[in-house]
C-alpha positions in Angstrom: -18.1 -34.5 4.0 -16.2 -33.7 7.2 -15.1 -30.4 8.4 -11.4 -31.2 7.7 -12.3 -31.9 4.1 -14.1 -28.5 3.8 -11.0 -26.8 5.2 -8.7 -28.5 2.7 -10.9 -27.4 -0.2 -11.0 -23.8 0.9 -8.2 -21.3 0.2 -7.5 -17.8 1.4 -7.6 -15.1 -1.2 -6.2 -11.6 -0.8 -7.6 -9.2 -3.4 -7.5 -5.4 -3.7 -10.3 -3.3 -5.2 -9.4 0.2 -6.5 -12.0 3.0 -6.6 -11.9 6.7 -7.3 -12.4 8.9 -4.3 -14.7 11.9 -4.2 -13.3 14.1 -1.4 -14.3 17.6 -0.5 -11.8 20.5 -0.5 -10.7 20.0 3.1 -10.3 16.3 2.8 -8.2 16.7 -0.4 -5.9 19.1 1.4 -5.5 16.8 4.3 -4.7 13.9 2.1 -2.0 16.0 0.4 -0.5 16.8 3.8 -0.6 13.2 5.0 1.1 12.0 1.8 3.7 14.7 2.2 4.3 13.7 5.8 4.9 10.1 4.8 7.3 11.2 2.1 9.1 13.4 4.6 9.5 10.5 7.1 10.7 8.1 4.4 13.3 10.6 3.2 14.5 11.5 6.7 14.8 7.8 7.7 16.7 7.1 4.5 19.1 10.0 5.2 19.6 8.7 8.7 20.4 5.2 7.4 23.0 6.6 5.0 24.5 8.7 7.7 24.9 5.6 10.0 26.5 3.7 7.1 29.0 6.5 6.5 29.9 6.4 10.2 30.4 2.6 10.0 27.5 2.0 12.3 24.9 -0.6 12.1 21.7 0.4 10.4 18.5 0.8 12.4 15.7 -1.8 12.1 12.0 -1.1 11.9 11.7 -0.9 15.7 14.6 1.6 16.0 13.2 3.8 13.3 9.8 3.8 15.0 11.5 5.2 18.2 13.1 7.9 16.1 9.7 8.7 14.6 8.2 9.2 18.1 11.0 11.8 18.7 10.3 13.5 15.4 6.6 13.8 16.1 7.3 15.4 19.5 9.9 17.7 18.2 9.3 21.5 18.1 11.0 21.8 14.8 8.4 19.9 12.8 5.2 20.2 14.8 3.0 19.6 11.7 4.2 16.0 11.7 2.0 15.2 14.7 -1.1 16.2 12.7 -0.7 13.2 10.4 -2.0 9.7 11.6 0.8 7.7 13.1 0.1 4.4 11.4 0.7 5.6 7.8 4.0 7.2 9.0 5.0 3.8 10.4 4.1 2.2 7.2 6.5 4.5 5.4 9.3 3.2 7.6 8.2 -0.4 6.9 8.4 0.4 3.1 11.9 1.6 3.6 12.8 -1.5 5.5 11.4 -3.7 2.7 13.3 -1.6 0.1 16.5 -2.3 2.1 15.7 -6.0 2.2 15.1 -6.2 -1.5 18.4 -4.4 -2.2 20.5 -6.7 -0.1 18.7 -9.7 -1.7 19.6 -8.3 -5.1 15.9 -8.0 -6.1 16.0 -4.2 -6.5 18.3 -1.1 -6.6 19.3 0.9 -3.6 16.4 3.0 -2.1 16.1 6.5 -3.5 14.6 9.6 -2.0 11.0 10.4 -2.9 10.2 13.5 -4.8 7.3 15.9 -4.4 4.4 15.3 -6.7 5.5 11.7 -7.1 4.6 8.6 -5.1 1.9 10.5 -3.2 0.3 7.7 -1.2 -0.2 6.5 2.4 -1.6 3.3 3.9 -3.8 2.4 6.8 -2.9 -1.1 8.0 -5.3 -1.4 10.9 -8.8 -2.5 9.8 -10.3 -1.7 13.2 -9.8 2.0 12.5 -11.6 1.8 9.1 -15.3 1.6 8.5 -16.5 0.6 5.1 -20.1 1.4 4.1 -20.5 -0.1 0.6 -24.3 0.4 0.6 -23.8 4.2 0.7 -20.5 4.2 -1.3 -18.5 5.8 1.5 -15.5 4.9 3.8 -14.4 6.3 7.1 -10.6 6.9 7.6 -8.7 8.2 10.6 -8.4 12.0 10.7 -10.3 12.2 7.4 -13.8 11.2 8.3 -16.3 9.8 5.9 -15.2 10.0 2.2 -17.4 9.1 -0.7 -16.1 7.0 -3.6 -17.3 5.7 -7.0 -18.6 2.3 -6.1 -18.3 0.5 -9.4 -18.3 -3.0 -7.9 -18.6 -4.8 -4.5 -15.6 -5.7 -2.4 -16.4 -9.0 -0.8 -14.5 -10.4 2.2 -13.0 -9.1 5.4 -11.3 -5.7 5.3 -7.5 -6.0 5.6 -5.9 -2.6 4.8 -6.5 0.5 2.8 -4.1 2.5 0.6 -4.9 6.1 -0.6 -2.9 7.3 -3.6 -2.9 10.1 -6.1 -2.5 9.7 -9.8 -3.0 12.2 -12.6 -4.6 14.7 -10.4 -7.2 12.3 -8.9 -7.3 10.4 -5.6 -7.9 6.7 -5.5 -8.4 4.2 -2.7 -7.3 0.5 -2.8 -9.3 -1.7 -0.4 -7.6 -5.0 0.2 -9.9 -7.8 1.5 -9.4 -11.4 2.5 -11.9 -14.2 2.2 -12.2 -18.0 2.0 -12.9 -19.3 -1.5 -13.4 -22.9 -2.7 -10.4 -24.6 -4.3 -10.8 -24.0 -8.0 -11.0 -26.8 -10.5 -8.5 -26.1 -13.3 -9.8 -26.2 -16.9 -8.1 -26.4 -20.2 -4.6 -27.6 -21.2 -1.1 -26.3 -21.5 -0.2 -23.4 -23.7 2.9 -21.4 -24.6 3.1 -17.7 -25.2 5.6 -15.9 -27.4 5.7 -12.1 -26.8 6.4 -9.7 -29.6 6.0 -6.2 -31.0 4.1 -6.8 -34.2 1.9 -9.3 -32.4 1.6 -8.7 -28.7 1.1 -12.4 -27.7 1.2 -15.4 -30.0 -0.1 -18.7 -28.5 1.3 -22.0 -29.4 -2.1 -23.2 -30.7 -2.0 -20.5 -33.4 -4.1 -17.9 -31.6 -2.6 -14.4 -31.3 -3.4 -11.0 -29.7 -2.7 -7.8 -31.6 -0.9 -5.0 -29.8 -3.1 -2.2 -28.4 -0.4 0.5 -29.0 -1.9 2.7 -26.4 1.0 5.2 -26.3 1.3 5.4 -30.1 -2.4 6.4 -30.4 -1.9 9.4 -28.1 1.7 10.2 -28.9 0.9 13.2 -31.2 -1.5 14.7 -28.7 0.9 14.2 -25.9 3.8 15.9 -27.8 1.6 18.9 -28.5 0.6 19.2 -24.9 4.2 18.9 -23.7 5.3 21.6 -26.2 2.5 23.9 -25.0 3.5 23.3 -21.4 7.2 24.1 -22.1 6.2 27.6 -23.3 4.4 28.4 -20.0 5.9 30.1 -17.0 6.6 27.4 -14.4 4.1 27.1 -11.6 1.8 29.7 -13.2 -1.9 29.0 -13.5 -1.6 28.3 -17.3 1.3 26.0 -16.5 -0.8 24.1 -14.1 -3.6 23.8 -16.6 -1.2 22.5 -19.2 0.2 20.0 -16.7 -3.3 18.8 -15.9 -3.9 18.2 -19.6 -0.7 16.1 -19.9 -1.7 14.1 -16.8 -5.1 13.4 -18.3 -3.5 12.0 -21.5 -1.2 9.8 -19.5 -4.1 8.6 -17.5 -6.0 7.5 -20.6 -2.9 5.7 -21.9 -2.3 3.8 -18.7 -6.0 3.0 -18.2 -6.4 1.6 -21.7 -3.3 -0.5 -21.4 -4.2 -1.8 -18.0 -7.8 -2.7 -19.2 -6.4 -4.6 -22.3 -3.9 -6.5 -20.2 -6.5 -7.5 -17.6 -8.9 -8.8 -20.3 -6.2 -10.7 -22.1 -4.8 -12.3 -18.9 -8.3 -13.2 -17.7 -9.1 -15.0 -20.9 -5.9 -16.9 -21.0 -6.0 -17.9 -17.3 -9.5 -19.2 -17.4 -9.0 -21.4 -20.4 -5.6 -23.0 -19.6 -4.3 -24.9 -16.6 -0.6 -24.3 -17.4 0.9 -21.3 -19.2 4.6 -21.2 -20.3 5.9 -17.7 -21.0 9.3 -16.3 -21.9 11.4 -15.1 -19.0 12.2 -11.8 -20.6 14.4 -9.2 -19.0 12.4 -6.2 -20.1 14.7 -3.7 -18.3 17.7 -5.0 -20.2 15.9 -5.2 -23.5 14.7 -1.6 -23.2 18.0 -0.2 -22.0 19.3 2.9 -23.8 21.9 2.3 -26.5 23.4 5.8 -26.3 26.7 4.5 -24.9 29.4 6.8 -23.6 31.8 9.4 -24.9 34.5 6.8 -25.6 32.2 4.3 -27.2 29.0 6.0 -28.5 26.1 3.9 -29.5 24.7 3.1 -33.0 21.3 3.3 -34.5 20.0 5.4 -31.6 16.8 6.4 -33.3 15.8 2.9 -34.2 16.7 1.6 -30.8 14.8 4.4 -29.1 11.7 3.5 -31.2 12.1 -0.2 -30.3 12.4 0.6 -26.6 9.3 2.7 -26.7 7.4 -0.1 -28.4 8.6 -2.7 -25.8 7.6 -0.6 -22.9 4.2 0.2 -24.5 3.3 -3.5 -24.7 3.4 -4.2 -20.9 5.1 -7.6 -21.1 6.0 -7.8 -17.4 2.6 -6.6 -16.3 0.9 -9.4 -18.3 3.2 -12.0 -16.7 2.4 -10.6 -13.2 -1.3 -10.8 -13.9 -1.1 -14.3 -15.3 0.9 -15.4 -12.2 -1.8 -14.7 -9.6 -4.9 -15.2 -11.9 -3.7 -18.7 -12.8 -3.2 -19.4 -9.1 -6.8 -18.3 -8.4 -8.1 -20.6 -11.1 -6.0 -23.6 -10.0 -3.3 -23.3 -12.7 0.3 -22.3 -12.6 2.7 -20.2 -14.7 6.1 -21.5 -15.9 8.8 -19.1 -17.0 11.2 -20.6 -19.6 14.6 -19.5 -21.0 13.7 -17.2 -23.9 16.6 -18.2 -26.2 15.5 -19.3 -29.7 11.9 -19.8 -28.4 10.6 -17.7 -31.3 12.6 -19.7 -33.9 12.0 -23.2 -32.8 9.2 -25.3 -34.3 7.1 -26.9 -31.6 6.5 -30.0 -33.7 9.9 -31.1 -35.0 12.0 -28.9 -32.7 13.9 -27.5 -35.7 15.5 -24.1 -35.0 16.1 -21.6 -37.8 18.8 -19.4 -36.4 19.3 -17.2 -39.5 16.8 -15.8 -42.0 17.1 -17.9 -45.1 17.2 -16.3 -48.5 14.5 -18.7 -49.8 11.4 -17.7 -47.9 9.8 -21.1 -48.6 12.4 -22.7 -46.4 10.9 -21.1 -43.4 7.9 -23.3 -43.7 8.5 -26.2 -41.3 5.9 -28.8 -40.4 3.1 -26.7 -42.0 3.9 -23.9 -39.5 5.4 -20.5 -40.2 8.0 -19.5 -37.6 
């Protein structure tokens, strides 16, 4: 086999590995300051872009914003901004530029200002400034030093970038690597997936996955914790303890849901070469039915419960995971128009648009729709 054939069979894979950090007190305070500095730069750049738009001037690009960032770091009004590493601050400007591009391409809404205690993260894009010691479960970051992390698995490949984020009172690190892997050989056949509430995913071969209902299992405890927090004085020590309890419950809900979705998507992607899934607009399906003053909505309680169940399933996250996992295994994902997909028989193509009074009439080709 020639070198060219080896190159054709190899493919580049970008993969991120997320670990929980174990910083000391000073490192945790520094990470909070760095995340706040990135949030400040993002909000100030967004305010500047809005001001230029109101003055009918052309918005600044990434290079122009970086020049403004240099002036902000040298300003006497905000001297603390110079204490943060410059690359994460530049990445905040790059995120703003990407948000503008997505808005003008009609892929997302207009960028919004970031709030405190939300979106606390920053990114190191230069791998030359990062040292990863997997044998000793530690990583060295600029202006933070060596930080230990919970090394649950290895991160093979060449280091690309690192993102530090805070979630539910804990700090995490996402290490993205790149490596050459062999071209996978696809296995299995084609399958269709019908998403639902009673049954999370029904495959066209008759197999189905029951819903995890992660939020429903913890809803009672979450309501009790939220009521207890509402009785506390805001920003008091007891209020902070109650908030930490709520964050812990939310963390369990999201972790269980994410684990279930990863296991389901991995099983489907490894056993099928092509997966057809409904192109569902989850944001539209879970939109509130409250309406307005002139035209109030109907059945608000039922619609609210339906929206909660839809969002608890994680349909879009399953589709996102299937997209890249199928590509890793040599398969591909096909999104189909969802109209009448749940009421059409795959054998005879008969579509039952209305629920018949005679339940025996629903039986078509030996399959129950």
